[in-house]
Backbone atoms as SQL, in Angstrom:
CREATE TABLE atoms (id INTEGER PRIMARY KEY, chain TEXT, resi INTEGER, resn TEXT, atom TEXT, x REAL, y REAL, z REAL);
INSERT INTO atoms VALUES
  (1, 'A', 1, 'MET', 'N', -0.453, 28.412, -19.166),
  (2, 'A', 1, 'MET', 'CA', -0.352, 26.982, -19.395),
  (3, 'A', 1, 'MET', 'C', -1.510, 26.282, -18.684),
  (4, 'A', 2, 'ILE', 'N', -2.226, 25.469, -19.406),
  (5, 'A', 2, 'ILE', 'CA', -3.354, 24.735, -18.847),
  (6, 'A', 2, 'ILE', 'C', -2.932, 23.286, -18.631),
  (7, 'A', 3, 'THR', 'N', -3.168, 22.797, -17.425),
  (8, 'A', 3, 'THR', 'CA', -2.874, 21.398, -17.128),
  (9, 'A', 3, 'THR', 'C', -4.157, 20.737, -16.644),
  (10, 'A', 4, 'SER', 'N', -4.233, 19.453, -16.822),
  (11, 'A', 4, 'SER', 'CA', -5.404, 18.715, -16.327),
  (12, 'A', 4, 'SER', 'C', -4.911, 17.525, -15.515),
  (13, 'A', 5, 'TYR', 'N', -4.818, 17.738, -14.240),
  (14, 'A', 5, 'TYR', 'CA', -4.388, 16.677, -13.343),
  (15, 'A', 5, 'TYR', 'C', -5.542, 15.733, -13.061),
  (16, 'A', 6, 'LYS', 'N', -5.210, 14.459, -12.930),
  (17, 'A', 6, 'LYS', 'CA', -6.178, 13.456, -12.508),
  (18, 'A', 6, 'LYS', 'C', -5.887, 13.166, -11.039),
  (19, 'A', 7, 'THR', 'N', -6.933, 12.899, -10.293),
  (20, 'A', 7, 'THR', 'CA', -6.794, 12.625, -8.865),
  (21, 'A', 7, 'THR', 'C', -7.554, 11.364, -8.513),
  (22, 'A', 8, 'LEU', 'N', -6.913, 10.509, -7.744),
  (23, 'A', 8, 'LEU', 'CA', -7.554, 9.330, -7.160),
  (24, 'A', 8, 'LEU', 'C', -7.451, 9.427, -5.654),
  (25, 'A', 9, 'ILE', 'N', -8.543, 9.162, -4.991),
  (26, 'A', 9, 'ILE', 'CA', -8.496, 8.954, -3.552),
  (27, 'A', 9, 'ILE', 'C', -8.774, 7.471, -3.367),
  (28, 'A', 10, 'VAL', 'N', -7.817, 6.763, -2.794),
  (29, 'A', 10, 'VAL', 'CA', -7.939, 5.309, -2.667),
  (30, 'A', 10, 'VAL', 'C', -7.850, 4.889, -1.209),
  (31, 'A', 11, 'ARG', 'N', -8.604, 3.866, -0.879),
  (32, 'A', 11, 'ARG', 'CA', -8.505, 3.231, 0.432),
  (33, 'A', 11, 'ARG', 'C', -8.041, 1.808, 0.169),
  (34, 'A', 12, 'PHE', 'N', -6.809, 1.523, 0.610),
  (35, 'A', 12, 'PHE', 'CA', -6.238, 0.195, 0.418),
  (36, 'A', 12, 'PHE', 'C', -6.866, -0.778, 1.414),
  (37, 'A', 13, 'ASN', 'N', -6.941, -2.058, 1.039),
  (38, 'A', 13, 'ASN', 'CA', -7.497, -3.081, 1.918),
  (39, 'A', 13, 'ASN', 'C', -6.541, -3.488, 3.014),
  (40, 'A', 14, 'SER', 'N', -5.294, -3.063, 2.910),
  (41, 'A', 14, 'SER', 'CA', -4.306, -3.312, 3.963),
  (42, 'A', 14, 'SER', 'C', -3.552, -2.009, 4.194),
  (43, 'A', 15, 'PRO', 'N', -2.878, -1.901, 5.331),
  (44, 'A', 15, 'PRO', 'CA', -2.116, -0.673, 5.582),
  (45, 'A', 15, 'PRO', 'C', -1.061, -0.423, 4.503),
  (46, 'A', 16, 'ILE', 'N', -0.802, 0.828, 4.222),
  (47, 'A', 16, 'ILE', 'CA', 0.206, 1.200, 3.232),
  (48, 'A', 16, 'ILE', 'C', 1.555, 0.595, 3.608),
  (49, 'A', 17, 'ALA', 'N', 1.842, 0.484, 4.902),
  (50, 'A', 17, 'ALA', 'CA', 3.109, -0.114, 5.351),
  (51, 'A', 17, 'ALA', 'C', 3.241, -1.557, 4.876),
  (52, 'A', 18, 'VAL', 'N', 2.147, -2.275, 4.778),
  (53, 'A', 18, 'VAL', 'CA', 2.176, -3.656, 4.280),
  (54, 'A', 18, 'VAL', 'C', 2.475, -3.655, 2.778),
  (55, 'A', 19, 'ILE', 'N', 1.859, -2.749, 2.046),
  (56, 'A', 19, 'ILE', 'CA', 2.123, -2.631, 0.606),
  (57, 'A', 19, 'ILE', 'C', 3.591, -2.269, 0.372),
  (58, 'A', 20, 'ASP', 'N', 4.151, -1.451, 1.260),
  (59, 'A', 20, 'ASP', 'CA', 5.555, -1.056, 1.146),
  (60, 'A', 20, 'ASP', 'C', 6.503, -2.254, 1.170),
  (61, 'A', 21, 'GLU', 'N', 6.066, -3.379, 1.740),
  (62, 'A', 21, 'GLU', 'CA', 6.928, -4.565, 1.812),
  (63, 'A', 21, 'GLU', 'C', 7.301, -5.087, 0.425),
  (64, 'A', 22, 'VAL', 'N', 6.507, -4.784, -0.591),
  (65, 'A', 22, 'VAL', 'CA', 6.832, -5.173, -1.969),
  (66, 'A', 22, 'VAL', 'C', 8.174, -4.568, -2.367),
  (67, 'A', 23, 'PHE', 'N', 8.515, -3.442, -1.754),
  (68, 'A', 23, 'PHE', 'CA', 9.717, -2.706, -2.124),
  (69, 'A', 23, 'PHE', 'C', 10.915, -3.044, -1.235),
  (70, 'A', 24, 'ASN', 'N', 10.814, -4.094, -0.406),
  (71, 'A', 24, 'ASN', 'CA', 11.930, -4.465, 0.473),
  (72, 'A', 24, 'ASN', 'C', 13.207, -4.752, -0.305),
  (73, 'A', 25, 'ASP', 'N', 13.078, -5.285, -1.497),
  (74, 'A', 25, 'ASP', 'CA', 14.230, -5.513, -2.357),
  (75, 'A', 25, 'ASP', 'C', 14.389, -4.274, -3.238),
  (76, 'A', 26, 'ALA', 'N', 15.231, -3.330, -2.806),
  (77, 'A', 26, 'ALA', 'CA', 15.384, -2.050, -3.512),
  (78, 'A', 26, 'ALA', 'C', 15.781, -2.241, -4.969),
  (79, 'A', 27, 'ALA', 'N', 16.400, -3.364, -5.283),
  (80, 'A', 27, 'ALA', 'CA', 16.791, -3.618, -6.670),
  (81, 'A', 27, 'ALA', 'C', 15.561, -3.857, -7.552),
  (82, 'A', 28, 'TYR', 'N', 14.447, -4.229, -6.927),
  (83, 'A', 28, 'TYR', 'CA', 13.217, -4.538, -7.664),
  (84, 'A', 28, 'TYR', 'C', 12.759, -3.352, -8.505),
  (85, 'A', 29, 'LEU', 'N', 12.551, -2.215, -7.878),
  (86, 'A', 29, 'LEU', 'CA', 12.118, -1.028, -8.610),
  (87, 'A', 29, 'LEU', 'C', 12.990, 0.184, -8.314),
  (88, 'A', 30, 'GLY', 'N', 14.020, 0.008, -7.527),
  (89, 'A', 30, 'GLY', 'CA', 14.944, 1.101, -7.238),
  (90, 'A', 30, 'GLY', 'C', 14.464, 2.100, -6.210),
  (91, 'A', 31, 'VAL', 'N', 13.401, 1.768, -5.494),
  (92, 'A', 31, 'VAL', 'CA', 12.866, 2.655, -4.457),
  (93, 'A', 31, 'VAL', 'C', 12.542, 1.843, -3.207),
  (94, 'A', 32, 'GLY', 'N', 12.297, 2.547, -2.106),
  (95, 'A', 32, 'GLY', 'CA', 12.077, 1.855, -0.839),
  (96, 'A', 32, 'GLY', 'C', 10.637, 1.710, -0.406),
  (97, 'A', 33, 'ASN', 'N', 9.697, 2.421, -1.056),
  (98, 'A', 33, 'ASN', 'CA', 8.303, 2.310, -0.650),
  (99, 'A', 33, 'ASN', 'C', 7.378, 2.815, -1.758),
  (100, 'A', 34, 'LEU', 'N', 6.089, 2.657, -1.529),
  (101, 'A', 34, 'LEU', 'CA', 5.096, 3.029, -2.536),
  (102, 'A', 34, 'LEU', 'C', 5.138, 4.518, -2.859),
  (103, 'A', 35, 'LYS', 'N', 5.255, 5.361, -1.849),
  (104, 'A', 35, 'LYS', 'CA', 5.314, 6.801, -2.080),
  (105, 'A', 35, 'LYS', 'C', 6.483, 7.163, -2.995),
  (106, 'A', 36, 'GLU', 'N', 7.661, 6.634, -2.714),
  (107, 'A', 36, 'GLU', 'CA', 8.828, 6.926, -3.564),
  (108, 'A', 36, 'GLU', 'C', 8.589, 6.456, -4.997),
  (109, 'A', 37, 'TRP', 'N', 7.989, 5.276, -5.152),
  (110, 'A', 37, 'TRP', 'CA', 7.752, 4.752, -6.491),
  (111, 'A', 37, 'TRP', 'C', 6.805, 5.656, -7.274),
  (112, 'A', 38, 'ILE', 'N', 5.693, 6.050, -6.650),
  (113, 'A', 38, 'ILE', 'CA', 4.726, 6.913, -7.339),
  (114, 'A', 38, 'ILE', 'C', 5.318, 8.296, -7.583),
  (115, 'A', 39, 'ASP', 'N', 5.990, 8.853, -6.592),
  (116, 'A', 39, 'ASP', 'CA', 6.576, 10.191, -6.741),
  (117, 'A', 39, 'ASP', 'C', 7.670, 10.238, -7.809),
  (118, 'A', 40, 'ASP', 'N', 8.265, 9.081, -8.128),
  (119, 'A', 40, 'ASP', 'CA', 9.283, 9.043, -9.182),
  (120, 'A', 40, 'ASP', 'C', 8.709, 9.287, -10.574),
  (121, 'A', 41, 'TYR', 'N', 7.416, 9.061, -10.746),
  (122, 'A', 41, 'TYR', 'CA', 6.780, 9.401, -12.020),
  (123, 'A', 41, 'TYR', 'C', 6.687, 10.920, -12.113),
  (124, 'A', 42, 'GLU', 'N', 7.106, 11.466, -13.235),
  (125, 'A', 42, 'GLU', 'CA', 7.036, 12.912, -13.434),
  (126, 'A', 42, 'GLU', 'C', 5.593, 13.379, -13.298),
  (127, 'A', 43, 'SER', 'N', 5.390, 14.443, -12.568),
  (128, 'A', 43, 'SER', 'CA', 4.095, 15.097, -12.337),
  (129, 'A', 43, 'SER', 'C', 3.130, 14.267, -11.490),
  (130, 'A', 44, 'THR', 'N', 3.615, 13.249, -10.811),
  (131, 'A', 44, 'THR', 'CA', 2.744, 12.370, -10.034),
  (132, 'A', 44, 'THR', 'C', 3.146, 12.415, -8.562),
  (133, 'A', 45, 'ARG', 'N', 2.151, 12.522, -7.677),
  (134, 'A', 45, 'ARG', 'CA', 2.412, 12.613, -6.244),
  (135, 'A', 45, 'ARG', 'C', 1.488, 11.711, -5.460),
  (136, 'A', 46, 'PHE', 'N', 2.033, 11.172, -4.365),
  (137, 'A', 46, 'PHE', 'CA', 1.324, 10.286, -3.451),
  (138, 'A', 46, 'PHE', 'C', 1.316, 10.948, -2.084),
  (139, 'A', 47, 'THR', 'N', 0.137, 11.107, -1.507),
  (140, 'A', 47, 'THR', 'CA', 0.026, 11.685, -0.167),
  (141, 'A', 47, 'THR', 'C', -0.862, 10.782, 0.672),
  (142, 'A', 48, 'ALA', 'N', -0.271, 10.161, 1.674),
  (143, 'A', 48, 'ALA', 'CA', -1.054, 9.329, 2.590),
  (144, 'A', 48, 'ALA', 'C', -1.837, 10.250, 3.521),
  (145, 'A', 49, 'ILE', 'N', -3.118, 9.913, 3.743),
  (146, 'A', 49, 'ILE', 'CA', -3.909, 10.717, 4.677),
  (147, 'A', 49, 'ILE', 'C', -4.279, 9.936, 5.931),
  (148, 'A', 50, 'ASP', 'N', -4.083, 8.645, 5.917),
  (149, 'A', 50, 'ASP', 'CA', -4.114, 7.804, 7.107),
  (150, 'A', 50, 'ASP', 'C', -3.399, 6.508, 6.743),
  (151, 'A', 51, 'GLU', 'N', -3.425, 5.515, 7.612),
  (152, 'A', 51, 'GLU', 'CA', -2.603, 4.327, 7.349),
  (153, 'A', 51, 'GLU', 'C', -3.073, 3.492, 6.164),
  (154, 'A', 52, 'GLN', 'N', -4.310, 3.694, 5.692),
  (155, 'A', 52, 'GLN', 'CA', -4.808, 2.913, 4.563),
  (156, 'A', 52, 'GLN', 'C', -5.344, 3.756, 3.412),
  (157, 'A', 53, 'THR', 'N', -5.311, 5.063, 3.526),
  (158, 'A', 53, 'THR', 'CA', -5.916, 5.926, 2.516),
  (159, 'A', 53, 'THR', 'C', -4.888, 6.904, 1.973),
  (160, 'A', 54, 'ALA', 'N', -4.954, 7.145, 0.660),
  (161, 'A', 54, 'ALA', 'CA', -4.009, 8.066, 0.032),
  (162, 'A', 54, 'ALA', 'C', -4.691, 8.835, -1.096),
  (163, 'A', 55, 'VAL', 'N', -4.121, 9.998, -1.367),
  (164, 'A', 55, 'VAL', 'CA', -4.515, 10.802, -2.517),
  (165, 'A', 55, 'VAL', 'C', -3.366, 10.722, -3.510),
  (166, 'A', 56, 'ILE', 'N', -3.686, 10.367, -4.739),
  (167, 'A', 56, 'ILE', 'CA', -2.683, 10.284, -5.796),
  (168, 'A', 56, 'ILE', 'C', -3.101, 11.267, -6.884),
  (169, 'A', 57, 'THR', 'N', -2.182, 12.139, -7.265),
  (170, 'A', 57, 'THR', 'CA', -2.449, 13.083, -8.350),
  (171, 'A', 57, 'THR', 'C', -1.407, 12.885, -9.441),
  (172, 'A', 58, 'SER', 'N', -1.840, 13.097, -10.680),
  (173, 'A', 58, 'SER', 'CA', -0.916, 12.954, -11.797),
  (174, 'A', 58, 'SER', 'C', -1.420, 13.741, -12.991),
  (175, 'A', 59, 'GLU', 'N', -0.486, 14.371, -13.663),
  (176, 'A', 59, 'GLU', 'CA', -0.860, 15.120, -14.860),
  (177, 'A', 59, 'GLU', 'C', -1.080, 14.184, -16.046),
  (178, 'A', 60, 'TYR', 'N', -0.195, 13.184, -16.224),
  (179, 'A', 60, 'TYR', 'CA', -0.340, 12.314, -17.396),
  (180, 'A', 60, 'TYR', 'C', 0.154, 10.888, -17.188),
  (181, 'A', 61, 'ASN', 'N', 0.394, 10.455, -15.967),
  (182, 'A', 61, 'ASN', 'CA', 0.858, 9.088, -15.713),
  (183, 'A', 61, 'ASN', 'C', -0.122, 8.244, -14.906),
  (184, 'A', 62, 'MET', 'N', -1.331, 8.736, -14.679),
  (185, 'A', 62, 'MET', 'CA', -2.270, 8.037, -13.801),
  (186, 'A', 62, 'MET', 'C', -2.587, 6.634, -14.305),
  (187, 'A', 63, 'GLU', 'N', -2.706, 6.459, -15.608),
  (188, 'A', 63, 'GLU', 'CA', -3.048, 5.139, -16.128),
  (189, 'A', 63, 'GLU', 'C', -1.983, 4.098, -15.751),
  (190, 'A', 64, 'CYS', 'N', -0.713, 4.469, -15.850),
  (191, 'A', 64, 'CYS', 'CA', 0.378, 3.548, -15.496),
  (192, 'A', 64, 'CYS', 'C', 0.369, 3.240, -14.006),
  (193, 'A', 65, 'VAL', 'N', 0.193, 4.260, -13.198),
  (194, 'A', 65, 'VAL', 'CA', 0.171, 4.076, -11.744),
  (195, 'A', 65, 'VAL', 'C', -1.004, 3.193, -11.346),
  (196, 'A', 66, 'ARG', 'N', -2.167, 3.500, -11.878),
  (197, 'A', 66, 'ARG', 'CA', -3.358, 2.720, -11.520),
  (198, 'A', 66, 'ARG', 'C', -3.218, 1.267, -11.974),
  (199, 'A', 67, 'GLU', 'N', -2.685, 1.038, -13.152),
  (200, 'A', 67, 'GLU', 'CA', -2.502, -0.335, -13.638),
  (201, 'A', 67, 'GLU', 'C', -1.581, -1.119, -12.699),
  (202, 'A', 68, 'TRP', 'N', -0.464, -0.501, -12.274),
  (203, 'A', 68, 'TRP', 'CA', 0.443, -1.189, -11.364),
  (204, 'A', 68, 'TRP', 'C', -0.267, -1.501, -10.050),
  (205, 'A', 69, 'LEU', 'N', -0.993, -0.531, -9.513),
  (206, 'A', 69, 'LEU', 'CA', -1.712, -0.746, -8.258),
  (207, 'A', 69, 'LEU', 'C', -2.733, -1.873, -8.383),
  (208, 'A', 70, 'GLU', 'N', -3.432, -1.931, -9.488),
  (209, 'A', 70, 'GLU', 'CA', -4.440, -2.981, -9.687),
  (210, 'A', 70, 'GLU', 'C', -3.827, -4.371, -9.706),
  (211, 'A', 71, 'HIS', 'N', -2.560, -4.478, -10.079),
  (212, 'A', 71, 'HIS', 'CA', -1.885, -5.777, -10.117),
  (213, 'A', 71, 'HIS', 'C', -1.149, -6.116, -8.822),
  (214, 'A', 72, 'HIS', 'N', -0.873, -5.122, -7.969),
  (215, 'A', 72, 'HIS', 'CA', -0.048, -5.353, -6.794),
  (216, 'A', 72, 'HIS', 'C', -0.705, -5.008, -5.465),
  (217, 'A', 73, 'ALA', 'N', -1.884, -4.449, -5.476),
  (218, 'A', 73, 'ALA', 'CA', -2.560, -4.085, -4.229),
  (219, 'A', 73, 'ALA', 'C', -4.066, -4.140, -4.456),
  (220, 'A', 74, 'THR', 'N', -4.791, -4.403, -3.383),
  (221, 'A', 74, 'THR', 'CA', -6.243, -4.334, -3.485),
  (222, 'A', 74, 'THR', 'C', -6.689, -3.046, -2.810),
  (223, 'A', 75, 'PHE', 'N', -7.624, -2.383, -3.449),
  (224, 'A', 75, 'PHE', 'CA', -8.076, -1.092, -2.938),
  (225, 'A', 75, 'PHE', 'C', -9.443, -0.762, -3.518),
  (226, 'A', 76, 'ALA', 'N', -10.082, 0.200, -2.880),
  (227, 'A', 76, 'ALA', 'CA', -11.330, 0.748, -3.399),
  (228, 'A', 76, 'ALA', 'C', -11.068, 2.199, -3.782),
  (229, 'A', 77, 'VAL', 'N', -11.542, 2.592, -4.932),
  (230, 'A', 77, 'VAL', 'CA', -11.439, 3.994, -5.331),
  (231, 'A', 77, 'VAL', 'C', -12.577, 4.724, -4.649),
  (232, 'A', 78, 'ILE', 'N', -12.231, 5.658, -3.799),
  (233, 'A', 78, 'ILE', 'CA', -13.242, 6.437, -3.109),
  (234, 'A', 78, 'ILE', 'C', -13.743, 7.552, -4.034),
  (235, 'A', 79, 'ALA', 'N', -12.814, 8.167, -4.742),
  (236, 'A', 79, 'ALA', 'CA', -13.197, 9.235, -5.666),
  (237, 'A', 79, 'ALA', 'C', -12.167, 9.317, -6.777),
  (238, 'A', 80, 'GLU', 'N', -12.647, 9.687, -7.943),
  (239, 'A', 80, 'GLU', 'CA', -11.759, 9.893, -9.089),
  (240, 'A', 80, 'GLU', 'C', -12.181, 11.196, -9.759),
  (241, 'A', 81, 'TYR', 'N', -11.198, 12.075, -9.907),
  (242, 'A', 81, 'TYR', 'CA', -11.471, 13.387, -10.513),
  (243, 'A', 81, 'TYR', 'C', -10.618, 13.568, -11.734);
């Protein structure tokens, strides 16, 4: 089986903990933080590597994840594979 995962390395303009505040109302998206929200997408994973930088991988949901991030957080894409 051949898969083609997409990877983003992003540096957010604010700490990930600040972005997590969007999820304070669990009824909003049914999760408690950004990692849970991204990990809920099938084949998609969020790994923080410091307080403002994360690696996001996805087999086929990257466009949806990136679109949501572009509307709810400011960040710079360090690398896209």
